[in-house]
Structure formats: C-alpha cells, structure tokens
C-alpha positions as CSV (number, residue, x, y, z in Angstrom):
1,M,-23.6,6.8,-12.1
2,A,-19.8,6.9,-11.7
3,T,-18.1,10.1,-12.7
4,S,-14.6,10.9,-13.7
5,A,-12.6,12.4,-10.9
6,A,-10.7,15.6,-11.4
7,P,-7.6,14.9,-13.6
8,G,-4.0,15.8,-12.4
9,M,-0.8,14.9,-14.2
10,R,0.0,11.4,-14.8
11,I,3.5,10.1,-13.5
12,S,5.5,8.6,-16.5
13,T,8.7,7.8,-14.7
14,A,9.5,5.2,-12.0
15,K,10.6,6.3,-8.4
16,P,13.6,4.3,-7.6
17,S,15.3,4.3,-4.4
18,V,18.8,2.9,-5.4
19,Y,22.3,2.7,-3.9
20,S,25.0,2.3,-6.3
21,S,28.3,0.2,-6.5
22,C,31.1,2.0,-8.1
23,N,34.9,1.5,-8.3
24,V,37.3,4.7,-8.9
25,S,40.8,3.6,-9.1
26,K,42.3,7.0,-10.2
27,L,43.0,10.1,-8.2
28,G,39.8,12.4,-8.3
29,A,37.2,14.4,-6.2
30,A,34.3,12.9,-4.4
31,I,31.2,15.2,-4.1
32,F,28.5,14.8,-1.6
33,S,25.3,16.6,-1.7
34,S,26.3,20.4,-2.0
35,E,29.6,20.3,0.1
36,I,32.9,19.5,-2.0
37,K,35.7,17.6,-0.2
38,R,38.8,16.9,-2.3
39,T,40.5,13.6,-1.2
40,S,43.3,11.7,-2.8
41,W,41.7,8.2,-3.0
42,T,43.2,5.3,-4.5
43,R,40.0,3.6,-4.6
44,L,36.3,4.4,-3.9
45,T,34.1,1.5,-3.2
46,C,30.3,1.3,-2.4
47,S,27.8,-1.3,-2.0
48,S,24.7,-1.6,-4.3
49,H,21.3,-2.0,-2.8
50,I,17.5,-1.5,-4.1
51,S,14.8,-1.2,-1.4
52,S,12.7,-4.2,-0.8
53,T,14.8,-6.3,-3.1
54,Q,17.8,-8.6,-3.0
55,A,21.3,-6.9,-3.1
56,F,22.2,-6.0,-6.8
57,S,25.8,-5.1,-7.6
58,H,27.6,-3.5,-10.7
59,S,30.9,-2.1,-11.3
60,F,31.5,1.0,-13.6
61,Q,33.3,4.2,-13.7
62,F,32.4,7.7,-12.7
63,T,28.6,7.6,-12.4
64,P,26.3,10.2,-11.0
65,V,23.6,8.7,-8.5
66,K,20.9,10.4,-7.0
67,L,19.4,9.1,-3.7
68,Q,16.7,11.1,-2.4
69,R,18.1,14.3,-1.3
70,L,21.7,13.1,-1.4
71,V,23.7,13.3,-4.5
72,T,26.8,11.2,-4.7
73,K,29.1,11.7,-7.4
74,A,32.6,10.1,-8.3
75,L,34.6,12.1,-10.5
76,S,38.4,11.3,-12.0
77,E,40.4,12.3,-14.8
78,G,39.2,10.9,-18.1
79,S,35.8,9.9,-16.8
80,S,32.8,9.4,-19.1
81,N,29.2,9.6,-18.0
82,K,27.3,6.4,-18.3
83,P,23.5,5.6,-17.0
84,V,23.0,4.4,-13.5
85,S,22.4,0.7,-13.2
86,G,19.4,-0.4,-11.1
87,L,16.1,-2.1,-10.8
88,P,13.5,0.6,-10.6
89,I,9.9,-0.1,-10.1
90,D,8.5,0.6,-13.4
91,L,4.6,0.2,-13.9
92,R,4.2,2.3,-16.8
93,G,1.5,0.7,-19.0
94,K,-0.2,-1.0,-16.2
95,R,-3.8,-0.4,-14.9
96,A,-4.7,-0.7,-11.4
97,F,-8.1,-0.8,-9.6
98,I,-7.9,0.0,-5.9
99,A,-11.0,-1.1,-4.1
100,G,-11.8,0.9,-0.9
101,V,-10.5,4.4,-1.2
102,A,-12.7,6.8,0.5
103,D,-10.4,9.6,1.8
104,D,-6.8,10.6,1.6
105,N,-5.3,9.1,4.6
106,G,-5.7,5.4,4.5
107,Y,-3.6,2.7,3.2
108,G,-5.6,2.3,0.0
109,W,-4.7,5.9,-0.7
110,A,-1.0,5.4,0.0
111,I,-0.8,2.3,-2.3
112,A,-2.6,4.3,-5.0
113,K,0.0,6.9,-4.7
114,S,2.9,4.7,-4.9
115,L,1.6,2.8,-7.9
116,A,0.9,6.0,-9.6
117,A,4.4,7.3,-8.8
118,A,5.6,4.0,-10.3
119,G,3.8,4.9,-13.7
120,A,0.5,2.9,-13.2
121,E,-3.0,4.4,-14.2
122,I,-5.4,4.3,-11.2
123,L,-9.0,3.5,-11.2
124,V,-10.7,3.6,-7.6
125,G,-13.8,2.0,-6.3
126,T,-15.4,3.9,-3.5
127,W,-18.0,2.7,-1.1
128,V,-21.4,4.2,-2.4
129,P,-22.5,6.3,0.7
130,A,-18.9,8.0,0.6
131,L,-18.9,8.7,-3.2
132,N,-20.2,12.0,-3.3
133,I,-17.9,13.5,-0.5
134,F,-14.9,11.9,-2.0
135,E,-15.5,13.0,-5.5
136,N,-16.3,16.4,-4.5
137,S,-13.1,16.8,-2.2
138,L,-11.2,15.7,-5.4
139,R,-12.8,18.2,-7.6
140,R,-12.3,21.0,-5.1
141,G,-8.6,20.4,-4.6
142,K,-9.0,19.3,-0.8
143,F,-6.7,16.5,-1.6
144,D,-4.1,18.1,-3.7
145,E,-1.3,18.4,-1.1
146,S,-1.8,14.6,-0.1
147,R,-1.8,13.5,-3.9
148,T,1.2,15.3,-4.6
149,L,4.0,12.7,-6.0
150,P,7.6,12.8,-5.6
151,N,8.2,14.5,-8.9
152,G,5.7,17.5,-7.9
153,S,3.0,16.2,-10.1
154,L,-0.5,15.2,-8.7
155,M,-1.6,11.7,-8.7
156,E,-4.3,11.4,-11.5
157,I,-7.3,9.1,-10.7
158,T,-8.5,8.2,-14.2
159,K,-12.1,7.1,-12.8
160,V,-13.8,6.7,-9.6
161,Y,-16.6,3.9,-9.5
162,P,-19.3,3.5,-6.9
163,L,-18.5,0.1,-5.2
164,D,-20.2,-2.0,-2.4
165,A,-18.2,-5.2,-2.3
166,V,-20.7,-6.8,0.1
167,Y,-23.1,-7.5,-2.8
168,D,-21.9,-9.8,-5.8
169,S,-24.8,-8.8,-8.2
170,P,-28.0,-6.6,-8.2
171,E,-30.1,-9.7,-7.3
172,D,-28.1,-9.9,-3.8
173,V,-29.2,-6.4,-2.9
174,P,-31.9,-6.2,-0.4
175,E,-34.8,-3.9,-0.8
176,D,-34.0,-1.6,2.1
177,V,-30.4,-1.0,0.6
178,K,-31.8,-0.4,-2.9
179,T,-34.2,2.3,-1.4
180,N,-31.7,3.8,1.0
181,K,-31.2,7.6,0.3
182,R,-27.4,7.1,0.6
183,Y,-27.5,4.9,-2.4
184,S,-29.7,7.1,-4.5
185,G,-28.2,8.7,-7.5
186,S,-25.7,5.9,-8.1
187,S,-26.0,2.5,-10.1
188,N,-24.0,-0.3,-11.2
189,W,-22.1,-0.6,-7.9
190,T,-22.3,-4.4,-7.1
191,V,-18.9,-6.2,-7.8
192,K,-20.3,-8.0,-11.0
193,E,-21.6,-4.5,-12.4
194,V,-18.4,-2.7,-11.5
195,V,-16.2,-5.2,-13.2
196,E,-18.5,-5.0,-16.3
197,T,-18.2,-1.3,-16.3
198,V,-14.5,-1.4,-15.9
199,K,-14.3,-3.8,-19.0
200,Q,-16.4,-1.5,-21.2
201,D,-14.4,1.6,-20.1
202,F,-10.8,0.1,-20.4
203,G,-10.8,-3.6,-21.4
204,S,-8.5,-4.9,-18.8
205,I,-6.6,-4.2,-15.6
206,D,-3.2,-5.5,-14.5
207,I,-3.4,-4.9,-10.6
208,L,-6.1,-5.4,-8.1
209,V,-5.8,-3.9,-4.7
210,H,-8.2,-4.8,-1.7
211,S,-8.4,-2.2,0.8
212,L,-11.7,-3.1,2.5
213,A,-12.7,-4.1,5.9
214,N,-15.8,-3.6,8.1
215,G,-17.1,-5.2,11.0
216,P,-20.4,-3.7,12.5
217,E,-19.6,-5.2,15.9
218,V,-15.9,-4.5,16.2
219,S,-16.2,-3.0,19.7
220,K,-17.7,-6.2,21.1
221,S,-15.6,-9.0,22.3
222,L,-15.9,-12.2,20.3
223,L,-18.0,-13.8,22.8
224,E,-20.3,-11.0,22.6
225,T,-20.6,-11.0,18.9
226,S,-23.7,-12.0,17.2
227,R,-23.7,-14.6,14.4
228,N,-25.0,-11.7,12.0
229,G,-22.1,-9.5,13.2
230,Y,-19.6,-12.2,12.8
231,L,-20.8,-13.2,9.2
232,A,-20.9,-9.4,8.4
233,A,-17.3,-8.9,9.3
234,I,-16.4,-12.0,7.1
235,S,-18.4,-10.9,4.2
236,A,-17.0,-7.3,4.2
237,S,-13.7,-8.0,5.1
238,S,-12.6,-11.2,3.6
239,Y,-15.0,-12.8,1.2
240,S,-15.3,-9.3,-0.6
241,F,-11.5,-10.2,-1.8
242,V,-12.8,-13.6,-3.0
243,S,-15.5,-12.1,-4.8
244,L,-13.5,-9.1,-6.4
245,L,-10.9,-11.6,-7.6
246,K,-13.3,-14.0,-8.9
247,H,-15.0,-11.2,-11.1
248,F,-12.0,-9.4,-12.1
249,I,-9.9,-12.3,-13.1
250,P,-11.5,-12.8,-16.8
251,I,-10.4,-9.1,-17.5
252,M,-7.0,-9.2,-15.8
253,N,-3.9,-9.6,-17.9
254,P,-1.6,-12.7,-17.3
255,G,1.1,-11.7,-15.0
256,G,-1.0,-9.5,-13.0
257,A,-1.1,-9.2,-9.3
258,T,-3.5,-8.7,-6.5
259,I,-2.9,-7.2,-2.9
260,S,-5.0,-7.1,0.2
261,L,-4.5,-5.8,3.6
262,T,-4.5,-7.8,6.7
263,Y,-3.5,-7.3,10.4
264,I,-1.4,-9.3,13.1
265,A,-4.7,-9.8,15.0
266,S,-5.2,-12.7,12.5
267,E,-2.6,-14.8,14.4
268,R,-2.0,-12.9,17.7
269,I,-4.4,-11.8,20.5
270,I,-5.3,-8.2,20.2
271,P,-7.8,-7.3,22.8
272,G,-10.4,-4.9,21.6
273,Y,-10.2,-6.0,18.0
274,G,-13.5,-7.8,18.2
275,G,-16.8,-8.4,16.4
276,G,-15.2,-11.2,14.4
277,M,-12.6,-8.9,12.7
278,S,-9.7,-11.1,13.7
279,S,-11.4,-14.1,12.3
280,A,-11.9,-12.2,9.1
281,K,-8.4,-11.4,8.9
282,A,-7.3,-15.0,9.5
283,A,-9.7,-16.1,6.8
284,L,-8.3,-13.4,4.2
285,E,-4.6,-14.7,5.0
286,S,-5.7,-18.4,4.5
287,D,-7.8,-17.3,1.1
288,T,-4.6,-15.6,0.1
289,K,-2.6,-19.0,0.0
290,V,-5.4,-20.9,-1.6
291,L,-6.1,-18.2,-4.1
292,A,-2.5,-17.7,-5.0
293,F,-2.4,-21.4,-6.0
294,E,-5.8,-21.2,-8.0
295,A,-5.3,-18.0,-9.7
296,G,-1.6,-18.8,-10.5
297,R,-2.2,-22.1,-12.0
298,K,-5.2,-21.0,-14.0
299,H,-4.6,-17.4,-14.9
300,K,-0.8,-16.6,-13.9
301,I,-2.1,-14.0,-11.3
302,R,0.0,-13.5,-8.2
303,V,-2.0,-13.1,-4.9
304,N,-0.2,-11.5,-2.0
305,T,-1.4,-9.6,1.3
306,I,0.3,-7.1,3.4
307,S,0.0,-7.3,7.2
308,A,0.3,-3.5,8.0
309,G,1.0,-1.9,11.5
310,P,-1.5,0.5,13.1
311,L,-1.8,3.7,11.3
312,R,-3.9,7.0,12.4
313,S,-6.4,6.8,9.9
314,R,-10.2,8.0,10.0
315,A,-11.4,4.4,9.5
316,A,-9.1,3.2,12.6
317,K,-11.0,5.3,14.7
318,A,-13.8,2.7,14.6
319,I,-11.8,0.5,16.8
320,G,-11.6,3.1,19.6
321,F,-8.1,2.5,20.7
322,I,-5.8,3.2,17.7
323,D,-3.6,5.8,19.5
324,M,-2.9,3.1,22.5
325,M,-1.8,0.6,19.5
326,I,0.5,3.1,17.8
327,D,2.1,3.8,21.4
328,Y,2.4,0.1,21.9
329,S,4.1,-0.5,18.6
330,K,6.5,2.4,18.9
331,A,7.5,1.1,22.4
332,N,7.9,-2.6,21.6
333,A,8.7,-2.8,17.9
334,P,12.3,-3.4,16.8
335,L,12.1,-0.2,14.8
336,Q,10.5,2.7,17.0
337,K,8.5,4.8,14.5
338,E,5.2,5.4,13.4
339,L,4.2,3.8,10.0
340,S,3.0,6.3,7.5
341,A,0.3,6.2,4.6
342,G,2.0,9.2,2.9
343,K,2.5,12.9,3.3
344,F,-0.1,14.1,5.7
345,F,-0.6,15.3,9.3
346,S,-1.7,12.9,11.8
347,F,-4.3,13.5,14.2
348,A,-1.6,14.6,16.6
349,M,-1.1,17.4,14.1
350,H,2.8,17.4,14.4
351,D,3.9,14.1,13.0
352,M,4.4,14.5,9.2
353,Y,6.0,11.8,7.2
354,L,7.2,11.4,3.7
355,V,7.6,7.6,3.7
356,E,5.0,5.5,2.1
357,E,6.1,2.2,3.4
358,V,2.9,0.2,2.9
359,G,2.3,1.9,-0.3
360,D,6.0,1.3,-1.7
361,T,5.7,-2.4,-0.6
362,A,2.5,-2.8,-2.6
363,A,4.1,-1.3,-5.5
364,F,7.1,-3.8,-5.3
365,L,4.6,-6.6,-5.0
366,A,2.6,-5.5,-8.1
367,S,6.0,-5.2,-10.0
368,P,8.0,-7.6,-12.1
369,L,10.6,-7.4,-9.5
370,A,8.4,-9.6,-7.3
371,S,7.5,-11.9,-10.2
372,A,8.3,-15.3,-8.0
373,I,6.3,-13.9,-4.9
374,T,2.8,-15.1,-4.4
375,G,0.8,-16.6,-1.4
376,A,2.8,-14.5,1.0
377,V,1.8,-12.6,4.1
378,V,4.3,-9.6,3.9
379,Y,4.6,-7.7,7.2
380,V,5.1,-4.0,7.1
381,D,4.9,-3.1,10.9
382,N,8.4,-2.2,12.1
383,G,9.0,-5.7,13.0
384,L,6.5,-6.0,15.7
385,N,5.1,-9.4,14.6
386,A,8.5,-10.8,15.6
387,M,8.2,-9.9,19.1
388,G,7.1,-12.4,21.6
389,V,6.6,-10.2,24.5
390,G,6.0,-6.4,25.3
391,V,9.2,-4.9,26.4
392,D,7.5,-1.8,28.0
393,S,6.3,-4.1,30.7
394,P,7.6,-3.1,34.2
395,V,9.0,-6.7,34.6
396,F,11.7,-5.8,32.2
397,A,12.5,-2.6,33.8
398,D,15.9,-3.7,35.1
399,L,17.2,-5.2,31.7
400,D,19.2,-2.7,29.6
401,I,16.8,-2.7,26.6
402,P,17.8,0.0,24.1
403,K,15.5,2.6,23.4
404,D,15.0,5.2,20.7
405,S,16.3,8.6,22.0
C-alpha cells in the first residue's frame, strides 16, 4: 500500500528571479549589497527582466529589489517604499503529480523541488521495486539536504504512490510480475489504479510530470536491438506518458499543464544511446504535439516536453558513457557549464551547483506565465542543440574559438 512520506514544511511563497526597472531623478545614494557608495546621479536607470519570460518594464520611485544574494536599492530625498513589480512564478493552490522519482538527484526530483518552491503541493509516483528504499530514505532524513528549498524549509512530499507505468490496469500485469517479490507488499500500482487512488485522496491535480524512461537493451546498437527490447523502450519511455495523460485528464483541472523529459538523441545521432531509446524519445516528442492538440481542444490542458542536457544522475549510469557526454557538452555547447538538477554533489564530488535549470523551466511551463505555450520542445542544454559540429575536433585547432577559462 502507498504510505505518506515524512512531511517537511510546505513552501507558501514563490521564488522569483527578478531584475527591476527604476528611474531616480533626484540626488541620492545607491546601495549595492553591503557596500555603500554615495554618488551624485541625476538619473539611475536599469532594465527589467524576468527569467524565462519576455522582457517586462515598469517605472517607479525608490524601490528595494532583492536579486538572489545581490540587493540593489535606490534611495533619494522624499522617497516612499512601494512594492516591487514583477511576474513571480506562483503555483500556490496547485497540485502536481511527478511520475518517476526514485532518488534525490534526477530531473524528476529537481522539477518537484522547483514546483514546491513555487508553492505547489507535491505527489510522487515511484517505481514499485524502488519504493521502500525511497520512502525509508525520506523518513530517515537522507534527502534533507537535497530537499532544502531556497527559503531554508524542506520540500514536503504529501504522498508517495507506488507506480509501474508500463501497465495500464491490473489485467495487463503478467503473472510473473504479480508474484515477483519486489512487488510484494504494494498494491494499486498500475496507471489506472494510481489515478483512482489520487482521485480518492485529493480529487484532482493541476500538473502532471512524466520523468520516466527505460530501455532494457540501451547498451545495444539499434541494429542489434531485439523487437521486444525496442517495444519495451517505447512502452516505458513514451507510451507511458500517453497512458498517464489519458487516465489523469478526467481529474485534471482546466488550465492544467503536463511536462515530459526528452533528449537530443530524438533528432540527432548519439552513438551508444541505443536499444530503441532514441526512437522512444522521437515518439515522445511527436506525441507531445498531437496530445497538445487533443488535450488542448478537449480539456484545456497544455502539453510540453523539455529536452534536457546530460546530467550525472544514477539513472544515466545505465547508458555507460554519461561522463563523456557531459565533457562533450561542456567543450562544444555555447554555454560551457554543467547542467544541474539542484543542490547536490556530483559523482566527481567537487561540482556543487545551486541552480535548477530544468526544474525551474518546468515550473515556468506549469505556471500561468506559459499559458500560451503548448506542443513545444523546450531545450535546456546550454545551447548544444544549436551546434552543427563539435568544435573540440582537431580540424578546428587553428580557429580562434572562444573557450571558457
């Protein structure tokens, strides 16, 4: 049976990243961070921008603005405090179901954290054989550091559901799976049963996240992949999204959003990404467009997918060459840095990141700020998808190509 995960503190405010526009026409002091520099200015002007959205400008007087760790204030004679203008991502009152979270360092976890930081209630679907380990780790506080939100509180997972999205209903489960000891002690874990249980527990959801992928023959080339291996990859990695959306739509509130995760191998050759996984990602992206039309017309639900760059997650180890792909991306992408799923130490044990690029993109796509975005493949890969060649090749040795120092 599904059990509730250890509760933390639910976030109640959004986490905006806002640059502000301001005009100061009188003599005053400009304060940057903790250092005060008094300057006689006749005018102070700055642009306004909100991450992942279009430019937004507003004029006002004497407004304190907080930007991460940098605090910028413009003060002058006769000033009055006014609230900051902005477009924060606010998901308070929304409920999200994230399918495919089994540890604390994958993209599913990152998306859950960003949605929670924006105020959403989090429900999680975990692969049945990994359920006990995941829940025990939550209860024992092993994830406490990685589930810390920007305001210092802990992300709360309201409930963890056992889920195997390969099976739509109990009738689809073969006997050898039913009797498998890894599934013993759990029930109601097919897609249909999970949705029915969520409906009984909460009535409805607003956000559906698909963070599932599996290819039993991923280490084989496509020519060496068996029919069963190929179909298994399609079933677990792409049709599972169709099934989840089909069953969840009746309990999704109008205006809701769904998000899945894809990879550039859907459209470019990535040697070693085999077993039909590239085909599965291509199918997922095609389905995203078709489902955006069908779910949008019938139910006012938006459907988007994020094409994420390589990440040092436990799941990525199955591919066998994740470190090489990360090195290639850093050498060739327009932005030379690693992607991060959140605050955690990578397998190199020295790269700790605070930015949650993929998670924050998902929060944006799930928010009203993206209310006109559907059927889209959104690339969050430091721009690698835009490259036509690998600039680290020896043939480009004589070119003066800028490199990150």
